[in-house]
Residue, then its C-alpha position, 0 to 999 in steps of 0.5 A: m549537490k547532495h544525491l537524493t535517492p528516487l523513491t516510489l510509495l506503494a499502498c496496498g489495500s481494499f480501497n473499498p471505496i477510496t477516500n480522501m484520507h487514502l490520498r492524504l497518506f501519500e501527501l504526508a509521506r512525501d512531505h516527510l521523506h523530502q524533509t529527511g533530505k535523503y529522498q526524492v519521491i518520484g511516484g505513488i502507486i495505489s494497488p487495490v486487492n484482488d477480489d479473492y481476498g475474502k474481506q466482508g463487503l468487498v465489491a468487485a475490483k473493477h469498481r474499486v479500480a475505476m473509483a481510484h482512477l477517478a479519485l486520482e484525476t487531480s494528482d500529478w504523481i499518484r496512479v492506480d495499478p490494477w495488476e494485483s487485482q487482475q491476478r487469478q487469485w489473491i496474492e501476497t503483499i510481498a509478491v506485489l512489492r516484488h512485482h512493482y520493484k522489478e517494474l521500477l528497476k526496468s523504468h530506471h534501466i537497471r537489469k538486476l535486483p540489488g543482491e540478486n544472485n549475489q551479483p552487483i547492480e548493473k545499469a543498462a545503456g540509455p537514459s535514467f531519471p533526470s538528475s533534476l528529478t532525482g539528484c543522482s542519475c546513478c542512484v538505485p530507486e527504492l520502493k516503500l510500502l505506505c500504510g496507516a500506523d494500525f497496519l503494524k498491528t496486523f503483523q501480530v495477528p496469528d497466521l495473517w503473515k508469514e514471518e519471512h514476508i514480514l522480514e523481507i517487507v521491513g528489511k528490504f523495502g521498508l515502511v512509511c506509516i502514518s499515525r492514527a489515533g488509538s495506534d501506538s506505532s512505537q509500542c508495536i515496533s518495540e514488541s516485535e523482534v523483527l520490527s525492532r531490528y529494522q526500525h531504521n527502515i520504518h518511517l513513522v509520520r505524524e498526521w498533524i490534522q487528525n482525520e479518522i475517515s474509514a472506508t467502513s464508515i463510508r460504506q455504512a453511511l452510504c447504506k443508510g442514505q447519508s451524505v459522504k460529501y467532502l469525505v470522498p471525491d465528488s467523482v467517486i460519489s457520482y460513480i457509486k450512485q450511478h452503479n449503486i455499488y454499496t448496499e446492505e446486500t454488498e455489505r454481507r458479501n463474504e460474511g463469515d468467510l476467513l481472509q485468504p491469508l488466514k485460510r492459506y497459512s492456517t492450512v499450511l501450519s496444520s499440515l506441518n503439525d500433523 
């Protein structure tokens, strides 16, 4: 029997609020990866960003995490993890990937990261994922970053990412990008030396039913008192109404502020140039 690599999908973002499209990304990615004949998707993680990120209209993480919990009540393989949102300040995406990968290896009873200290992979005694789930009890699990295809464009924004972080995200972990109208993923890859070099580790997935739901549009509709039913899970809509989360006032939150990575990396670059 062909050995399948156990794989977990991690989605980082605001989830402000979580929408049906966010959930749809996971289903599309899982189908695609299974069809490659190489992977068995064993889980999905939604990681809401820290409040310190500074994005305009970002409501408190406690609400975004709570809404994600409600949205995932019907999923038997995706979960929300509040670790990133609970840190004292905004942390980089690469740090979130490293954290969840270490946790994944712990659950798989592997004591060392691949290539850590140039040492071989070691397995601890005890059970690992059942072979019926992974197809191979000795496979090292993988963690890939799940995103919309427009995410690739953010790598081209000056000071938004560190080059070495892009290299580690794409080269070590890999991306699963879902297509989106107006975004040419192949062009983004061809225009980037790093993405081109590691394009074998970037899975481009076609969304065969175009669905342009965006959290921004959802918030705008809510501020106008318009219905968002069938765009957002009913449980999330009830939570929003109960806590009166999205208003014209919350939309002005962080207005005019720079995102934390732009503040942090611009400061670093400026100091290097002085």
